[in-house]
N, C-alpha and C positions, 0 to 999 in steps of 0.2 A: 504493499499499499504506499503511496507516495503522500508526503505531506504538502498540503497546499496552504500556504501562508499570505496573508494580505499585509503589505507593509505600506505606511504613508510616507511618502517622500516631502520635501520641503515645498514643492509646488502642489501639493494635494493630489499628486498622481499616485495610484496604486499599482503594485506590481505582484503578480503571482508567480511564485517561484516553487517549482517542485525539487525538493531536496531528497533526503534520504529515503530509499525505499523501504527501509526497515521501520520508520516511524509509522504509527497507526493513528495518530490525532489529526484532525483536520480543523483548520480555523478558517471560517467564512467572513465574508463582509458584514457588518452590521445590518444591512438591509435585508439579508436573507433570515427568514424565521428559522426556528428549530426543526419544524416539520419539513421545510424545503431542504435543509441540510441532511435530514435523515433520507429523504427521497434521493438526493444527490449522492450520499454514501452508498444506497442500494443499487443506484444507477452504475456507480463506478465499480463495484464488486461484480455485477452481472446484470447488464441492461434487460436481459430477458426476464428477469423476475418481476419487472414492473408490470402491473396490470394496465389495460388501456386507460381506465379512469385515473390511475396514479400517474401515468405519463402526461395526460391532459392537465392534471392539476399541477404537475411540476413545471410544464410548459406555461401555464398561466402565471404562476408565481414568479417565474424567472422573467416573463414578459414584464410584468409590473415592476420587477427590480431593475431591469434595463430602462423603463420609462423613468424611474425615480433616479438613477444614476447613469444617464446615457454616455458619460464621459470616461467611464471605467471599462476598458476592454475586457477585462478578465470575466466580468458578469456577463458580457456579451457572448464571450467564449463559452461559458457554461450554458447559456441560453442555446447557443448553436449546437452544442453537444446534445442537449435535451431534444432539440427538434430533430437530430438525427436519429436518436432513439425513437422518436415518434413517428419516423419515416417521412419527414417533411424536409427532403434534401434541398430543394430550391430555397426555401426560406432560411435553412441553416446555411447555406453557401452564401447568401446575401449578408447575414449577420456575422459569419466568420471572416469574410472579405472586409467588412466594415471594421471588425476589430483589429485586423491586421493593418489596415489603412490607418486607423486611430493611433495605434502604437506599433510602428515598424520595428522597435527594438524589444518587443515582448516575445519571448521564446514560445510560450504556450499558444499564443495567437497565431504565429507563423506556422507552428508544428501542426496544429488542428486544422487549420486551413489547408495546408499541404495534404493531410491525411484524408480530408472530404474530398478534395480534388483527386486524389489517388483513387478513392473508392468510386468516384464517378468517372474513372478512367480518363481523366484530363492530365496525362502523365507529364508532359513537358513542364507545365505551369506547376504542377505538385512537385516536381524535381526542383525547380527554382525556390519555391517556399520552403521545401524541407532543407535546402542548402543554407538558406537564410537562417533558418532555425538552428541549424548545427553551429553556424558562426556565433550565434547568441548564446549557446549552451553555457551554463555557468557551473555545471557540475558533471560528475561522471555519468550519473543517472540520465541526465538530460542529453548528453553526448551519445549515450546508448540508445535512447529513444529515437533520436534523430538517425543515427547510423542504421538501425534496424529498418526504419521507414524508407531511408533511401536505397537500401538494399532490396526492399520489396519493389520500389518503383522501377530500379534498374531491371530487375527480373521481368517485370510487365513490359518494359520497353524492348528488351532482348526477345521476349516471346511474341512480341506485335500485338499486345493487349492494349490498345489506345483507342479512344472514341475519335471518330472523324477519320477521314481519308477513305481510300479505295482499297486498302489491303484486306480488310475484314470482309468487305462485300465480294471481292473477287475470289477470296478464299472459300467463301460459301458455295459459289457455283461451279468453280474449277478446282480440281485437287491435283496439284503438282507433286510428283514425287520429290522427296528431299533427298540429297546426296548425304551419304554417311561420311563423317570425317575420317573413318578408317578405310574408305574405299581407295584403292590405288588404281592408277591408270596403267594399262599395259603399253609398252612402246609401240609406237605405230611403225609398221613396216611399209616401205614404199617400194612400189614395183616400177621400174622405168621401162618403157617400151621403144 
């Protein structure tokens, strides 16, 4: 379990930092109620355990938290994550993009925006966001999260799993045999006449 702590800076900006994966306590912004915190904890443990009504309640509570503090990108990131769990990808994409725009130096905003882009198979942009998050990593745990996400994106790009383009459409209709890397070619013999 990662620890999420909110720290107020001199300019009243807040930063979410994921520190030790060993720590089990979470500290949330004051604008989030205890019930919202409990739902978030359950969502982080396993998103599938939340009932549809609980997901809707969590989304509504985080929506009001974003309205109360629109300048805090971390709350917007939590809202975007809850929207993803509630299968509202387009709205989640908009909020995570806004969080990354509001705080370009926020590790979690860039990482989660990149993750959603990856899941939507927008791999080139996901790669850029993940690289930006990796540069912002402040701990070994953050570096490891960014490294794993970047590896997954590289695998998707290598296997041709990306939205858009004609490669996916062409391969659905025409099946081209792939050459094995172990195949060797025999020397060609030329006969002159």
